[in-house]
C-alpha positions as a printed NumPy array, in Angstrom:
array([[  0.065,   0.183,  -0.021],
       [  1.294,   3.255,  -1.278],
       [  2.089,   5.889,   1.749],
       [  3.109,   9.25 ,   0.744],
       [  5.292,  11.099,   3.307],
       [  7.099,  14.823,   2.989],
       [ 10.413,  14.943,   4.614],
       [ 12.265,  17.921,   5.848],
       [ 13.397,  20.972,   3.72 ],
       [ 16.879,  20.25 ,   2.632],
       [ 18.357,  23.836,   3.004],
       [ 18.54 ,  24.147,   6.45 ],
       [ 20.426,  20.854,   6.171],
       [ 22.816,  22.353,   3.389],
       [ 23.549,  25.017,   5.351],
       [ 24.651,  22.877,   8.1  ],
       [ 26.954,  20.587,   5.584],
       [ 28.767,  24.245,   4.53 ],
       [ 29.563,  24.465,   8.226],
       [ 30.721,  21.531,   8.738],
       [ 32.768,  21.484,   5.409],
       [ 34.019,  25.215,   6.678],
       [ 34.706,  23.937,  10.076],
       [ 36.726,  20.913,   9.073],
       [ 38.705,  22.859,   6.511],
       [ 39.667,  25.369,   9.409],
       [ 40.584,  22.651,  11.955],
       [ 43.046,  21.017,   8.911],
       [ 44.658,  24.373,   8.377],
       [ 45.287,  24.973,  12.14 ],
       [ 46.67 ,  21.088,  12.16 ],
       [ 43.682,  20.033,  14.402],
       [ 43.681,  16.986,  12.185],
       [ 41.236,  14.714,  14.201],
       [ 38.571,  17.297,  14.903],
       [ 38.902,  18.368,  10.999],
       [ 38.405,  14.764,   9.725],
       [ 35.28 ,  14.416,  12.226],
       [ 33.49 ,  17.39 ,  10.623],
       [ 34.343,  16.32 ,   7.018],
       [ 33.408,  12.319,   7.774],
       [ 29.867,  13.854,   9.186],
       [ 29.247,  16.254,   6.415],
       [ 29.984,  13.778,   3.47 ],
       [ 29.096,  10.731,   4.968],
       [ 26.089,  11.069,   7.165],
       [ 24.552,  14.598,   5.312],
       [ 25.283,  14.612,   2.118],
       [ 23.706,  11.518,   1.09 ],
       [ 20.581,  12.59 ,   2.65 ],
       [ 19.605,  15.223,   0.15 ],
       [ 16.914,  14.58 ,  -2.518],
       [ 16.143,  17.011,  -5.349],
       [ 13.021,  16.061,  -6.937],
       [ 11.682,  17.441, -10.416],
       [  8.103,  18.015, -10.882],
       [  6.025,  15.045, -11.97 ],
       [  8.424,  12.796, -10.284],
       [  9.169,  10.713,  -7.064],
       [ 11.038,   8.868,  -5.107],
       [ 10.606,   5.556,  -2.921],
       [ 12.166,   5.334,   0.015],
       [ 13.312,   1.68 ,   1.712],
       [ 15.426,   1.349,   4.781],
       [ 16.813,  -2.243,   5.099],
       [ 14.418,  -4.032,   2.791],
       [ 11.575,  -2.161,   4.653],
       [  9.434,   0.166,   2.601],
       [  9.451,   3.664,   4.449],
       [  7.063,   5.653,   2.242],
       [  6.876,   7.689,  -1.108],
       [  7.877,  10.974,  -1.671],
       [  5.719,  12.552,  -4.623],
       [  5.995,  16.345,  -4.058],
       [  8.806,  18.005,  -6.472],
       [ 11.294,  20.103,  -4.442],
       [ 14.611,  19.817,  -2.556],
       [ 14.377,  17.555,   0.745],
       [ 16.891,  15.96 ,   3.263],
       [ 15.517,  12.383,   4.761],
       [ 17.599,   9.742,   6.653],
       [ 21.143,   9.15 ,   4.617],
       [ 20.637,   5.512,   4.876],
       [ 17.375,   5.18 ,   3.131],
       [ 17.616,   4.187,  -0.592],
       [ 15.744,   6.181,  -2.696],
       [ 14.465,   4.505,  -5.87 ],
       [ 13.019,   7.105,  -8.714],
       [  9.41 ,   6.454, -10.038],
       [  8.479,   9.112, -12.635],
       [  4.922,  10.148, -12.656],
       [  4.646,  11.795, -16.319],
       [  2.347,  10.157, -18.978],
       [  4.499,   7.939, -21.058],
       [  3.194,   6.679, -24.845],
       [  3.661,   3.063, -25.706],
       [  3.567,   2.491, -29.79 ],
       [  2.319,  -0.925, -29.652],
       [  3.806,  -2.624, -32.991],
       [  1.23 ,  -4.616, -35.594],
       [  0.805,  -7.922, -34.479],
       [ -1.082, -10.5  , -36.464],
       [ -3.595, -11.93 , -35.319],
       [ -7.524, -13.396, -35.961],
       [-10.474, -11.318, -35.773],
       [-14.36 , -13.148, -34.734],
       [-14.52 , -14.455, -37.895],
       [-11.162, -16.224, -37.966],
       [ -9.741, -13.833, -40.647],
       [ -5.955, -13.185, -40.23 ],
       [ -5.557,  -8.854, -39.344],
       [ -3.058,  -6.949, -38.626],
       [ -3.494,  -4.812, -35.796],
       [ -1.511,  -2.128, -33.624],
       [ -1.892,   0.385, -30.755],
       [ -0.927,   3.245, -29.129],
       [ -0.921,   3.269, -25.323],
       [ -0.805,   6.066, -23.014],
       [ -0.379,   5.553, -19.407],
       [  1.309,   7.054, -16.089],
       [  2.104,   5.562, -12.585],
       [ -0.523,   6.291, -10.07 ],
       [  1.004,   3.733,  -7.001],
       [  4.308,   4.402,  -6.883],
       [  4.401,   1.315,  -4.538],
       [  2.818,  -1.213,  -6.803],
       [  5.001,   0.238,  -9.788],
       [  8.384,  -0.311,  -7.56 ],
       [  7.859,  -3.551,  -5.993],
       [  4.438,  -5.543,  -7.602],
       [  5.951,  -5.977, -10.632],
       [  9.573,  -6.355, -12.08 ],
       [  9.638,  -4.096, -14.492],
       [  6.519,  -2.348, -15.228],
       [  7.403,  -0.438, -18.878],
       [  7.784,  -3.781, -20.576],
       [  4.732,  -5.074, -18.548],
       [  2.871,  -2.598, -20.264],
       [  3.901,  -3.692, -23.264],
       [  3.418,  -7.333, -22.744],
       [ -0.098,  -6.719, -21.635],
       [ -1.236,  -4.417, -24.251],
       [ -0.493,  -6.737, -26.844],
       [ -2.572,  -9.403, -24.873],
       [ -5.366,  -6.821, -24.865],
       [ -5.263,  -6.551, -28.375],
       [ -5.275, -10.223, -29.025],
       [ -8.157, -10.407, -27.234],
       [ -9.888,  -7.   , -28.399],
       [ -9.475,  -8.718, -31.781],
       [-10.933, -11.864, -31.261],
       [-13.799, -10.222, -29.772],
       [-15.064,  -8.072, -32.721],
       [-15.564,  -9.04 , -36.666],
       [-13.279,  -6.606, -38.659],
       [-16.368,  -5.398, -40.702],
       [-20.163,  -6.645, -40.855],
       [-19.664,  -8.227, -44.357],
       [-19.575, -11.761, -43.123],
       [-22.12 , -10.926, -40.689],
       [-24.742,  -8.271, -41.075],
       [-26.122,  -8.36 , -37.504],
       [-22.809,  -7.163, -36.357],
       [-23.195,  -3.667, -34.783],
       [-19.769,  -2.875, -33.741],
       [-16.858,  -4.099, -35.927],
       [-13.174,  -3.057, -35.934],
       [-13.43 ,  -1.143, -38.713],
       [-16.24 ,   1.21 , -38.321],
       [-16.92 ,   1.484, -34.315],
       [-13.734,   3.272, -33.472],
       [-15.23 ,   4.498, -29.968],
       [-16.446,   1.503, -29.029],
       [-13.771,  -0.554, -29.676],
       [-11.491,   1.884, -28.367],
       [-12.846,   2.072, -25.356],
       [-12.897,  -1.813, -24.814],
       [ -9.163,  -1.812, -25.57 ],
       [ -8.624,   1.206, -22.735],
       [-11.015,  -0.794, -20.408],
       [ -8.758,  -4.505, -21.202],
       [ -5.645,  -2.746, -20.718],
       [ -6.794,  -1.284, -17.272],
       [ -7.778,  -4.193, -15.558],
       [ -4.358,  -5.721, -16.686],
       [ -2.423,  -2.876, -15.31 ],
       [ -4.355,  -2.438, -11.625],
       [ -1.452,  -4.808, -10.635],
       [  1.235,  -2.353, -11.086],
       [ -0.606,   0.396,  -9.776],
       [ -1.169,   1.989, -13.572],
       [ -3.3  ,   4.395, -14.621],
       [ -4.357,   4.269, -18.62 ],
       [ -5.081,   7.793, -20.015],
       [ -5.363,   6.625, -23.626],
       [ -5.293,   3.616, -25.638],
       [ -6.784,   3.584, -29.365],
       [ -6.351,   1.262, -32.467],
       [ -3.867,   3.285, -35.197],
       [ -3.21 ,   0.484, -37.447],
       [ -5.482,  -2.139, -38.551],
       [ -5.674,  -4.26 , -41.913],
       [ -5.91 ,  -7.412, -43.227],
       [ -3.107,  -9.842, -43.709],
       [ -0.975,  -9.602, -46.599],
       [ -2.339, -12.977, -47.527],
       [ -5.906, -12.227, -47.988],
       [ -5.264,  -8.725, -48.218],
       [ -5.796,  -8.683, -52.121],
       [ -8.759, -10.974, -51.867],
       [-10.591,  -8.556, -49.392],
       [ -9.922,  -5.801, -51.642],
       [-11.243,  -7.568, -54.924],
       [-14.064,  -8.421, -52.85 ],
       [-14.742,  -5.004, -51.488],
       [-14.478,  -3.684, -55.506],
       [-16.972,  -6.368, -56.075],
       [-19.309,  -5.181, -53.142],
       [-19.015,  -1.518, -54.705],
       [-19.78 ,  -2.32 , -58.251],
       [-23.158,  -4.502, -56.883],
       [-24.103,  -1.523, -55.138],
       [-23.509,   1.201, -58.003],
       [-25.199,  -1.115, -60.445],
       [-28.17 ,  -1.506, -57.98 ],
       [-28.798,   2.54 , -57.969],
       [-28.047,   2.442, -61.547],
       [-30.743,  -0.013, -62.612],
       [-33.261,   1.621, -59.883],
       [-32.712,   4.918, -61.588],
       [-32.98 ,   3.765, -65.068],
       [-36.321,   1.468, -64.422],
       [-38.044,   5.023, -63.051],
       [-36.603,   7.102, -66.392],
       [-38.012,   4.761, -68.65 ],
       [-41.315,   4.406, -66.519],
       [-41.7  ,   8.201, -66.747],
       [-40.444,   8.163, -70.205],
       [-43.423,   5.907, -71.237],
       [-45.86 ,   7.675, -69.031],
       [-45.18 ,  11.061, -70.878],
       [-45.175,   9.667, -74.545],
       [-48.424,   7.716, -73.928],
       [-50.053,  10.961, -71.955],
       [-49.009,  13.388, -74.864],
       [-50.008,  10.872, -77.553],
       [-46.888,  11.164, -79.446],
       [-46.885,   7.686, -80.415],
       [-49.116,   4.583, -79.505],
       [-47.34 ,   1.363, -77.571],
       [-48.693,  -2.262, -77.966],
       [-47.077,  -4.474, -75.811],
       [-44.31 ,  -5.801, -78.408],
       [-43.311,  -1.747, -79.214],
       [-43.531,  -1.264, -75.506],
       [-41.019,  -4.381, -74.613],
       [-38.517,  -3.062, -77.624],
       [-38.266,   0.366, -76.223],
       [-38.086,  -0.409, -72.572],
       [-35.1  ,  -2.864, -73.427],
       [-33.26 ,   0.095, -75.732],
       [-33.56 ,   2.202, -73.185],
       [-32.369,   0.15 , -70.421],
       [-29.406,  -1.019, -72.423],
       [-28.72 ,   2.979, -72.741],
       [-28.758,   3.748, -69.108],
       [-27.224,   0.62 , -67.683],
       [-24.803,  -0.134, -70.562],
       [-20.728,   0.218, -69.212],
       [-19.872,   1.779, -72.89 ],
       [-21.571,   4.732, -74.343],
       [-24.897,   3.632, -76.935],
       [-23.758,   3.33 , -80.247],
       [-26.41 ,   5.413, -82.67 ],
       [-28.043,   3.145, -85.433],
       [-29.611,   4.855, -88.169],
       [-33.151,   3.042, -89.452],
       [-33.51 ,   3.992, -93.171],
       [-36.818,   1.721, -93.264],
       [-39.732,   1.706, -91.111],
       [-40.149,   1.561, -87.354],
       [-41.243,  -1.958, -87.962],
       [-38.03 ,  -2.941, -89.543]])
């Protein structure tokens, strides 16, 4: 359990150190060697090791003969027991770039997924003593969370149209779940997740080309559907106006021929080639 302590200011002890050094030098000059040696020994062996200078967003974890004494989380210049061991633990936010790893999504498709995790130390006691190396611990646990996340969702909803959350489209929900997964794993190390998000998502190389062709085919089918829908409406409008204005009378055979020609012109991939009819309408 973390215990925050505030040691005494170091400025008074610094003044005492300077006085002892000055006294030691004076005693040595006046050939009072025992007093000079004692003064300098006290200054450099029992006072100087106790000074602690802590930068903003930094801390020191203090231990004495294997026992946890407390943590200093306030910045400044302090003095503590010179026999304390002082381990530095940064409280700054750290950004970890998780390299892309190859995993399978919920449908079993191989995908490449990578992420970015921003974290900071919240409990210095756990960060110092609960895990061996907390930056390496964060890296491994982040990769594990990414693997689990990929297996929970589909890459997209092509194979499962009922899927409401996918890795490709539901960024907010997926990133929130990723942060939750990593946060649960890092509680043991006293770390706080500030942000976790996916920054790289793609199909694996062996199926990327096939999936690209599938995307193109899906786009073509969707476009064709819209074209046919619009063409049918235009043909219907043309026949209705020709009949209403009595420009030409259509029997079933002429109507079918006109519908066929209009659909070919409107839905064809290439521009229509005009054909001159030098005979009658029936030839």
